[in-house]
N, C-alpha and C positions, 0 to 999 in steps of 0.2 A: 395677343389674342389667342384663345384655346378653343378648337373645334373637334367634333367628333366624327370619324368616317367610317361608314360600316365597309367591310371588307371579307372576300371570301377566305377559307381557311388555307388555302394554299399561297394565297397573296401574304396572308399574315407569317407563314413561314418564311417566305422570300424576304420579307421586311425584316424578320428578327435576325434572319442569318446576315443581310447587309448592313444593317444600322443597329441592332440591338433592340432591347425594349422600348415601347413607346414611353412618353409623347416625342414625336419627332418634330424638332425645330426645323421648319422650312426656312432656311436662312441661306443668304449668299455667301457665307463662311462656314467653314468646317465640314464633316465627313457628308453633311446633306444638300451640299450644293447642288448637285444634279437635281434633287427633288424641287429645290427652289427654281431652277430654271424651266423644268418641265412644267411646274405648278403655273409660272408667270406665262409660259408658251399657251397652255390651255387658257388662262386668264384672258389673253389677248385674241385667241381665235375660236374658242366654244361657243358662243350664242347662246341663246336660251332654249335649245332644241331638246335638252336632257330633262325627262319626266321624273319628278320625285317618286320615291318608291312607297310603298304601303308600309305594313308592319316589317321592320328590318328583321330578316331571317339570317344574318350574319354578325358576328362579332365586331365590335367597333375598335378603332384605334385612335388614339389622340395625335393631333398635331398643333404646333403652334408657331406663329409668325409674326414679326413685328415690321415688316417692309411696308413702307405708307401707300406704295401704289396698290398692293393687293387689300390692305386694308379698307381703301377706299371704294374696291371693287367688291368688296365681300357681299353687300345686298344683291347684286346680279349674278354672282357666283353660288351662291346658297342651293339653288337645285342642283349645280353641277356637284358640289361638297356633298350633299346628302345622297346623291344617287350613288356615290362609291366608284365613280368612273376613272376619278384621278389616279389611285394606287393600281387599278387593274391596268389603265393605260401605261404606268410607268412600268409595270410587271412585263407586259407583253414588248414594250418599247425596248428593255433590257435583254428579253429572250432575243430579239431579233438582231441586236448588237452582238450578242454572244455567239450566233448563227453564223453571222457575215464574217466575225472575226476567226471562226473555226474553218468557214468557207475558203478564206484567203489562205489561212495555213494549210489547209487541204492543196490547194493549186500550186504553193509553193514547194510542196513535197511532191509534186505529182501524183497524187493519189487519183485513182479512178474511180465510178460510182460504186463499184462493188467493195471497195475499200473505205469509201465515206461518201454519206448523202446527208441530206437535210434533217431526215428524220430520224437519224443516229444523233445529230447534233442537238435535236429538240430532246430526245432522251437524256443526253448527257445533261443538258440543262436543268431538266426535272430532277434528276437524280443528285446533281450539285447540291440542290436545295431540300432533298429528302422530299420531295412532293409524290405521294403516292399515286397509283392508277384510280384509286377510288377517289381522291380528291380532284385530279384535273388527267383524263386520259391522255395518253400519247396521241391518239387520233384527234382529240378534240383540238389539241393544243397545235399539233400540224396544221390541220385544217384551218385554224384561225390564222396561222402565219401566212400559208399560202393564200387565202382570202385578202389579208391585208397588202401583201405585195401587189397582188393583182391589181387592187382597188388603187393603189399608188401609182401604178404603172398607167391605168386608165386616166385617173386625173391629171398626171403631168402629160399625157398624151393630148389630152383634149385642151389643157392649158396653152402649153407649147406650140401647138397647131396653131391656135389664135391668134398668139401673141408675134409669132414669127412667119406665119403662114406657110408652114412646110407644106412642100407639094412633091408627089413623085415626079422623078425626071432620070435622065441618063446620066447625072453628074457622078464623075469618080474622083474629081479633084476636092480633096477635104483635109481638113486636120482636126483631130478630135478635141472634145472639150477639154478645158484646163482652168484651173483658179487663177485668176489674175488679181492685182491690187489687194493684198491680204487685209489690210486696213478697211477697205471698203469692197468684201468679196463679190467677184463676179465671174460668172462662166464666160470664156472665150472660146468661139471656135470658128474656123475657116470654113466658107461654103460658099457655094454658086449662088449668087442673086441673079433672079429673072430681070428684075429692074435696072439693075447696073450693068448685066450682061458680063459680068466678071466674077471672080473670087474676091470675097470680101471678107473683113474680120468681123463677126457678129458677136454681139455680147447680149449674156442674159443676167440682170442684174438679180441678186438674191433679195427678198425682202427686208428691208431696214429694221423692221421689228423684230426679225427672228436675229439679225446682226447684233442689235442693241442688246438681247437676251442672250447673247452667245449660245444660240440654239439653233444654228444654220445649216451646222453639217449634214444632218440626214436628208435636208431638203436638197442641199447641193449634190449630194451623192446620187438621189435617184433622179433629180433633173438632168445629171450629167449623163447617166446612163440612158435616159429617154433621147436626149440630144445625140449621143453618140449612135444610137440604132438608127434614129432618122439618117445621120450621116453615112454610115456603112451600107444601108439600103439605096442610096443615092437621091435622097430627097434634096431639094434646093429651098432657098427662102425667097422671098419678095424681092 
């Protein structure tokens, strides 16, 4: 199946530098495996909230895919595909991963904020793909990144509070989150339980559909950040 997707000029540069010229085969094998996983993740999670655009103002790229699950989902995915959200999402997701990698490297080298910061990392990412200030300003890219990180934190704060009933307390006995059972990834953490009146090992299971699509790492990373923040602040669970 062959589809045409509108993209912005800076995303077109990113795709050409990363995967070469289109068409891009969205396949579970080969150099575009990450596109396949991201597309499948959006197919499973995106709903019908995307509005179809009017007259396209951006160039199009072609994608092809033969995965039976994606083909069967095609009619419901059409608004998502025509909106151009998919490649835009892939661009910002990879920018975020690049910056997180740079952040870890900066910490390992002991760099302070005067020597390294996220805005510098965003500029490095844009420079890497030759994206100009006219195509995507540094301020706009940085603002999008900060908004996405903030949105993720708020979402997981609300979700985890509801699931585990985190409440403020004076608890100082805890063990930070870690991944257990790699075949069925789960976040385990030690925390005081108000109902048990003791320290327990609590588990937060990663959604199976993300595990099946092998696209669970970002979810786990953000969820563990929020859980650890709860623990460090002395929160307890039910």
